[in-house]
N, C-alpha and C positions, 0 to 999 in steps of 0.2 A: 504493500500499499504506499502510495506517495503522500507525504505530508509536507506542505509548503507553508511554513510559518512566516517567512519573510521573502518577499520577491526579489529585492536587490541584495546582492552579497558583496559587491565591490571587488570580487575576485577577478573579474574580467576587465577591469579598468586599464590594465596595461596591454590589452589586445590579445589576451589568451583566454581559452575556455577549457573546461574539463570534459573529457570523453567519458563514456559509460564505465570504462575500466579504471578511471581516475587519472589517466595520463593527461597532461596539459599540452594543448597545441594552440597554434595561432588561429584566431577567429577566421582568418582568410584561407586556412588550409583546405585542400581539395575535399577532404572528408566532411568538414563542417559545411562547406559550400554544397556538397551533394545532399546531405540530409536536411540542410536548411532549405533547399529548394523543394524538397518533399513536404516540408512544413508550409512553405508558400503555396504549394499545390493544395494542401489540406484547407487553407483559408479560402481559396477560390472554390473548392468543393462546398464549403460552408455558404458561400454566396449563391452558388447554383441551387442549393437546397431551399433558398427563400422562395423560388418559384416552382420547385419540383413538388409532385404529389404522388401518393400511392406507392406503387412498386418501385418507381425510379427514386423517390426520396428514401425509401428503405434501403435500396441498393447503395445510394450515396452515403448513407449512415454507416453501412458496413465498410465502404471504402475509406471513410474518414478514420475509422478504427484501425483498418489495415495500414493506413499511412502512418499512424502513430506506432504500430508495430514495426514498420519499415524504419522509421526514425530511430527507434530503440535498437534495432538491428545494426543500422549504419553507424550509429555513435559508439558502437563497441567493436573495435577492430580485431580483437584477439580470437578469431574463429578457431585457430589451432588449439587453443586452451579451453574451448567449450566443454569438451568431454570430461576434463579433470576439475571443472569448477563445481564448488559446492552448490551454487545457484546458477545454473547455466543461463546465459543471456537470452533474451527473446530474439528469435530469428523468424524471418518470413518463411512460411512453409510452402511446399509445392502444392498442397491442397488449396491455398489461397489463390495461386495462379490457376489451378484447374477450375475453381468456382468462377472466376472471371471468364474463362473460355466457355463454360457451359452457359453463362449469361449472354455472352456475345453471340453464341450460336442461336440461342432462343430468340434474341432480338432480330438477328439477321434473317431468320426463317420467316418473319412477317413482313420483310422489306422487299421491294422490287430491286433487282440487280441494278447497280450503277452503270450508266452508259456515258457518263461525263464526270469530271472532277467537280466537286461542289465547293462553293465559297462558304466561309464561315459566316453563319448568320441564320436568318429565317426568324424563328421565335426567340423571345428573350432567353428561355432556357437553353435552346440549342446554341445560341451565341455564347452563353456562359460555359456550356460543356465544351465548346471548341476552344475557349481559353484554357480550360482544364486540360484538354488534349495537348495543347502546345507546351504547357508548363510541365506536364508529365514527360513529354519527349525531352525537354531540357534536363529534367532530373535524371532521366535515363542516360542521356549523353554524359552527364557529369559523373554518374555512377560507373559507366563503362570506362571513362577516363581514369577514375580513381582505381579501378580494378587493374589498370596497367602498372600501378605503383604500389598498391597495398592490397591486402586480403578484403574481398567483398563476397558476400553470400550471393551465389549465382541465382538463387530463387528470388532475391530482391530485385535484381536486374530484370529477370523475366517478368516479374510482377509489374514493374514500371512499363515494360514493353507492351504487355497485354492490356494494362490500364489505359494507355493512350488509345489503343484500338476500341476498348470499351466505351470511352468517352466519344469517339467518332460515331460509333453505331448508335449510342444513346442520343446523340444530337440529331441523328436522322429520325429516330423514333419521335423526339420532341418536336420535330418538324412535320407533324401530322403523318407519321409513318413514312417520311420521305417525300411525300406529295408536295410539301412546301420548301424542299431543299432549293437553294439558290444555285443554279447551275453555272459553271464557268463557260464563257463563250470565248474561245481562243481568238485573240486579235480583234476583238469587238470594237476597240476604240482607236484603231489605226487611223 
């Protein structure tokens, strides 16, 4: 259980922060940038939930919890020590990736196939989900870059990859099942 009695600690005033294993790193480190971007994504998901209803809102709630799991995973770099830890750190699991795949397939089954690229927009919720999609892609790129330097849970990277796809398909659902998608017209303004 997390207990936050005091929000400011002053321990980051010199430009460093603590990771989940207690190590101190620069606030601009690639690891902090990667999990910080997943936190930014979580905020955008919260904004999208303001206009979401029913099953979409429930799915976005699950995604917000998953993104906290992902942040906990990413802020603890010592994956090789997980097995020997008294309290193993929280890690994103393949089951979370699979759940996204099942949800993507279910949404895709009710959509007409795309015959053009679509522009971000349409309904308010669709536009917000497209913002989530692009922030998820950025979080994924940063996590992949981090993985070239340090240990990263492969399931966390897969989760971000599927999540951006989930947001794309959910945006089409939010656009009247794709009927109100805004289609790209190549060269329309030449």
